[in-house]
C-alpha positions in Angstrom: 0.0 0.0 -0.1 1.4 3.5 -1.0 1.4 5.5 2.2 0.9 9.2 2.9 1.9 11.0 6.1 0.4 14.4 7.3 1.4 16.2 10.2 -1.7 17.9 11.9 -3.4 19.2 15.0 -7.0 19.2 13.7 -8.0 21.7 16.3 -10.8 21.2 15.0 -10.9 19.4 11.7 -12.3 21.7 9.1 -13.0 22.1 5.5 -9.6 23.5 4.7 -8.1 20.2 6.2 -10.4 18.3 4.1 -9.0 20.0 1.0 -5.5 19.4 1.9 -6.3 15.8 2.8 -8.0 15.1 -0.6 -5.6 17.0 -2.7 -2.6 15.2 -0.9 -4.0 12.0 -1.7 -4.4 12.9 -5.4 -0.9 14.2 -5.6 0.8 11.2 -4.0 -1.8 8.5 -5.3 -1.8 7.3 -1.7 -3.7 4.2 -0.5 -3.5 4.7 3.1 -3.1 8.1 5.1 -1.1 8.4 8.4 -1.7 11.4 10.5 0.9 12.3 13.3 -1.3 14.5 15.5 -0.5 16.6 18.5 -2.0 15.4 21.8 -3.7 17.4 24.6 -1.5 20.5 24.2 -0.6 22.1 20.9 2.4 23.8 19.3 1.4 27.4 20.1 1.3 26.4 23.8 -2.6 26.0 24.0 -4.8 23.3 25.3 -6.5 21.7 22.5 -10.3 22.6 21.9 -11.3 19.0 22.5 -9.5 15.8 23.6 -7.1 13.9 21.4 -9.5 11.2 21.4 -12.2 13.3 19.7 -9.8 14.7 17.3 -8.8 11.3 16.3 -12.4 10.4 15.6 -12.6 13.7 13.4 -9.5 12.5 11.5 -10.9 8.9 11.0 -14.3 9.9 10.1 -12.9 12.4 7.5 -10.6 9.9 5.7 -7.4 9.4 7.7 -6.5 5.7 8.3 -4.1 5.9 11.0 -3.7 8.3 13.8 -0.4 8.5 15.8 0.1 10.9 18.7 2.9 13.3 18.5 4.6 13.2 21.9 4.4 16.3 24.1 8.1 16.7 23.9 7.8 17.6 20.2 4.1 18.8 20.1 4.8 21.8 22.4 8.1 23.0 21.0 9.3 25.5 18.3 9.0 24.6 14.7 12.4 22.8 14.3 11.7 20.1 17.1 8.0 20.0 16.3 8.9 18.8 12.7 11.8 16.6 13.8 9.7 14.5 16.1 6.9 14.1 13.4 9.3 13.2 10.7 11.0 10.6 12.9 7.6 8.9 13.5 6.5 8.8 9.9 10.0 7.3 9.1 9.6 4.7 11.7 6.3 3.8 10.2 8.0 3.3 6.8 5.7 5.8 5.3 6.7 6.7 1.7 5.6 10.4 1.3 4.7 13.4 3.5 2.5 16.3 2.3 2.1 19.7 4.0 0.4 22.9 3.2 2.3 26.0 2.6 2.0 29.6 1.4 4.8 28.8 -1.1 3.2 25.8 -2.8 6.3 24.6 -4.7 8.5 21.9 -3.1 11.7 23.0 -5.1 11.8 26.5 -3.4 12.1 24.4 0.1 14.9 22.3 -1.2 16.6 25.5 -2.8 16.4 27.3 0.5 17.7 24.5 2.6 20.6 24.1 0.4 21.3 27.8 0.6 21.1 27.9 4.4 23.4 24.8 4.7 26.1 26.7 2.6 25.6 29.8 4.8 25.1 28.4 8.2 27.9 30.2 10.0 26.9 33.6 8.5 23.2 32.9 9.5 24.0 31.8 13.2 26.2 35.0 13.6 23.5 37.3 12.2 20.7 35.7 14.5 23.0 36.3 17.4 23.5 40.0 16.4 19.8 40.6 15.9 18.9 38.8 19.2 21.4 41.0 21.1 19.5 44.0 19.7 16.4 42.9 21.8 14.5 40.9 19.0 12.6 37.7 19.8 14.2 34.7 18.3 11.7 34.4 15.5 12.1 37.9 14.6 16.0 37.6 14.8 15.9 34.4 12.6 13.6 36.3 10.1 15.9 39.2 9.9 18.9 37.2 9.6 17.3 35.1 6.7 16.2 38.3 4.9 19.6 39.7 5.1 21.3 36.5 3.7 18.7 35.9 0.8 17.8 39.5 -0.2 18.9 38.9 -3.9 17.9 35.3 -4.2 14.5 33.8 -5.0 13.7 31.5 -2.0 11.1 30.8 0.5 9.2 33.5 2.5 10.0 32.4 5.9 7.8 35.1 7.6 4.8 32.7 6.8 3.9 30.0 9.3 3.3 27.2 7.2 6.4 27.9 5.2 8.5 27.8 8.3 7.0 24.4 9.3 7.4 23.0 5.8 11.1 24.1 5.7 11.8 22.3 8.9 10.0 19.2 7.7 12.2 19.0 4.5 15.3 19.9 6.8 14.4 17.0 9.2 14.0 14.5 6.3 17.5 15.5 5.1 19.1 15.4 8.5 17.6 12.0 9.5 18.5 10.5 6.1 14.8 9.6 5.8 13.6 8.0 2.5 10.4 10.2 2.8 9.5 12.1 -0.3 8.1 15.6 0.5 5.2 17.3 -1.4 3.4 20.5 -0.7 0.1 22.2 -1.6 -0.7 25.8 -1.5 -3.0 26.8 1.1 -6.0 28.8 -0.2 -8.5 31.4 1.2 -8.0 31.5 4.9 -4.5 32.2 6.5 -3.2 30.1 9.3 -4.0 32.5 12.1 -6.8 34.6 10.5 -9.0 35.6 13.4 -12.0 36.3 11.3 -14.2 34.5 8.7 -13.1 35.7 5.2 -14.9 33.0 3.0 -18.3 31.2 3.0 -16.7 27.7 3.4 -13.0 27.9 4.2 -11.9 29.2 7.6 -8.8 29.0 9.9 -9.0 26.8 13.0 -8.2 30.1 14.9 -11.3 31.8 13.6 -13.4 28.7 14.3 -12.3 28.6 18.0 -12.8 32.3 18.3 -16.2 32.0 17.0 -17.2 29.1 19.4 -15.9 30.9 22.4 -17.4 34.2 21.5 -20.8 32.5 21.0 -20.9 30.3 24.2 -19.9 27.2 22.2 -22.7 27.5 19.7 -21.8 25.0 17.0 -24.1 26.6 14.5 -21.9 29.4 14.2 -19.2 27.4 12.6 -21.2 24.7 10.8 -20.6 25.7 7.4 -16.8 25.8 7.9 -16.5 22.1 9.1 -17.5 18.7 7.6 -20.6 17.0 9.1 -18.6 14.5 11.1 -16.7 17.3 12.9 -20.0 19.1 13.5 -21.6 16.1 15.1 -18.4 15.3 17.2 -18.1 19.0 18.5 -21.7 18.9 19.3 -21.4 15.7 21.3 -18.3 16.7 23.2 -20.1 20.0 24.2 -23.0 18.0 25.5 -21.0 15.4 27.3 -18.3 17.7 28.9 -20.1 21.0 29.2 -17.7 23.0 27.3 -14.4 23.2 25.2 -11.0 23.8 26.4 -9.2 27.1 26.6 -6.5 28.7 28.7 -8.8 30.4 31.1 -10.0 27.0 32.3 -6.4 26.4 33.7 -5.7 30.0 34.8 -6.3 29.2 38.5 -3.8 26.3 38.3 -1.3 28.4 36.6 -1.7 31.1 39.2 -1.2 28.6 42.0 1.9 27.1 40.4 3.6 30.5 39.8 2.7 32.1 43.2 3.3 28.9 45.3 6.6 28.1 43.8 9.9 30.0 44.5 11.8 32.0 41.9 14.4 29.0 42.0 11.8 26.4 41.3 10.3 28.2 38.5 13.7 28.7 37.0 14.0 25.0 36.6 10.9 24.9 34.2 11.6 24.4 30.6 11.7 27.8 28.8 11.9 29.9 31.8 15.1 31.7 31.0 16.9 35.0 31.6 15.2 35.9 34.9 11.5 35.4 33.6 10.7 33.5 37.0 10.7 37.0 38.6 8.7 38.6 35.8 6.2 35.6 36.0 5.6 36.2 39.7 5.2 39.9 39.4 2.8 39.8 36.5 0.7 37.0 38.1 0.3 39.0 41.2 -1.2 41.9 39.2 -3.5 39.7 36.9 -7.0 38.7 37.4 -7.3 36.6 34.2 -5.2 34.9 31.6 -5.3 37.5 28.9 -4.5 40.1 31.3 -1.5 38.1 32.6 -0.2 37.4 29.2 -0.6 40.9 28.1 1.5 42.1 31.0 4.1 39.3 30.7 4.7 39.8 26.8 7.7 41.7 25.7 9.6 42.6 22.5 12.0 39.8 23.2 9.3 37.0 23.9 6.5 36.3 21.6 3.1 35.4 23.0 3.3 31.9 21.5 6.8 31.4 23.1 5.4 32.6 26.6 2.3 30.4 26.2 4.6 27.3 25.7 6.5 28.3 28.8 3.1 28.6 30.6 2.1 25.0 29.4 5.3 23.5 30.8 4.8 25.3 34.1 1.2 23.7 34.2 2.6 20.1 33.4 5.7 20.8 35.5 8.1 20.0 32.7 11.7 20.2 34.1 14.4 21.7 31.8 16.8 18.8 32.2 14.2 16.2 31.4 12.9 17.9 28.4 16.3 18.5 26.9 17.2 15.0 27.7 14.2 13.4 25.9 14.1 15.8 23.0 17.9 16.2 22.3 18.2 13.6 19.5 15.2 15.1 17.9 13.5 11.7 17.4 10.6 10.0 19.1 11.2 7.0 21.2 8.0 5.3 20.2 4.8 5.2 18.0 1.6 5.9 20.1 -1.3 4.5 18.2 -4.6 6.5 19.0 -7.0 5.1 16.0 -7.2 3.4 12.8 -9.6 2.4 10.0 -9.7 -1.3 8.7 -7.2 -0.1 6.0 -4.9 1.3 8.6 -5.1 -1.9 10.6 -4.1 -3.8 7.5 -1.2 -1.5 6.8 0.1 -1.9 10.4 -0.1 -5.6 10.2 1.8 -5.6 6.9 4.7 -3.5 8.1 4.7 -4.2 12.0 7.7 -6.4 11.7 9.7 -3.7 9.9 8.7 -0.6 12.1 11.8 1.5 13.1 10.3 2.4 16.5 8.2 0.4 19.0 4.4 0.5 18.4 2.4 1.5 21.5 -1.1 0.9 22.0 -1.1 0.6 25.6 1.0 3.2 27.8 1.6 0.3 30.3 3.5 -1.6 27.7 6.4 0.8 27.8 8.5 2.6 30.3 9.8 5.9 28.8 10.4 9.4 30.2 8.9 10.9 27.0 5.8 8.9 27.4 5.5 10.0 31.1 5.2 13.6 29.8 2.3 12.6 27.7 0.6 11.1 30.7 1.2 14.1 32.6 -0.2 16.3 30.0 -3.4 14.4 30.0 -3.5 14.6 33.8 -3.3 18.5 33.3 -5.8 18.5 30.5 -8.2 16.8 32.8 -8.1 19.3 35.5 -10.8 21.4 33.7 -13.3 18.8 34.9 -14.8 18.3 38.3 -14.7 14.8 40.0 -15.5 12.1 39.3 -15.1 13.0 35.8 -11.6 14.3 36.2 -10.2 10.9 37.5 -12.2 9.2 34.8 -10.4 11.2 32.2 -7.1 10.4 33.6 -7.9 6.7 33.7 -8.5 6.7 29.9 -4.8 7.3 29.3 -4.3 3.7 30.5 -7.6 2.0 29.7 -8.6 3.2 26.4 -7.6 1.0 23.4 -7.0 2.6 20.1 -10.2 3.7 18.4 -11.3 1.5 15.5 -13.5 3.0 12.6 -15.4 0.9 10.0 -15.7 3.2 6.9 -18.3 1.0 5.3 -20.6 1.0 8.3 -19.4 4.5 9.2 -19.3 3.3 12.8 -16.6 3.5 15.6 -16.1 0.2 17.5 -15.0 2.1 20.7 
């Protein structure tokens, strides 16, 4: 079976994702689609709108055959580590192709840019350091360095979020000597972070979440932008849990963590750097909600996203030393199976003996510090709920088998 890999968050799965999936299948002539999907917390340092299990169902019901969890150690990282972890999993699954959306839409531009940056790595690193010393955030310093080096050359626009991720996917393939072949599809209509609806059928996940929160979870406000399967799953999640997940749900926990820890304890958390522990405590004392806290905390040097990731690590008590240890080789320790169709099951059966990483369907089957982080992330995600629901959600991490989806009957087996 010809296999296609996609790296996703599906927060939630919308019509733009469906377009990307269908076009990717056409472009690669794929028989089976493997999605590497972030778990309970995402790359921008946010809790997912709904659980990874519901998003797994969204993926399966809309055409994906295998859903694999991208470990927390990569899912909540900057683009380079996020991409490297995902590529290592697709390579471990013997996937043949990977297809990502980009603003550029031409894979040769990605390859040309990577070759150029390899040739000018020392110059680039020096420029990044220089721009950082001027007080710019790392993404801004990197963008300025890149622009300086490539002002007279036709290369990628690395100010665009999907181009940045795509660049790191292709770079990771080269660094890992992966046999994956990369393809890209140009994004249409809505931009990655567009906060408003600009089309009658295509909208960014950001604008969909914004509309849901501004309208008290009213699913009808986003119905035209998501497939029917997503609509039904969002509706069921809302009815069964009472609401979607957002940072405000965890603000009290974050406030407790920040104010009941010493500055020294805070400094041991991943991404708390350069005296941020003191700023964290001062801003938290003055803030009554999450948005107010983040607005006070943000500086020119640190982006909102960078600070959100730091706050996520504070919530999950992710230690610097452990995070650096588990992510230092930029490759996952395992393949965590969340769900599959019958075709996906057949693919896994066919390739199981040749997998490059251990396949995990039960967390009790593997001892791993990386996997421990995933479990802790689920425990934190469950804190939104009241007991006994909270404990029940935590138990799912150990008790829930991979979801199986029968495409012919359009029915989930669990």
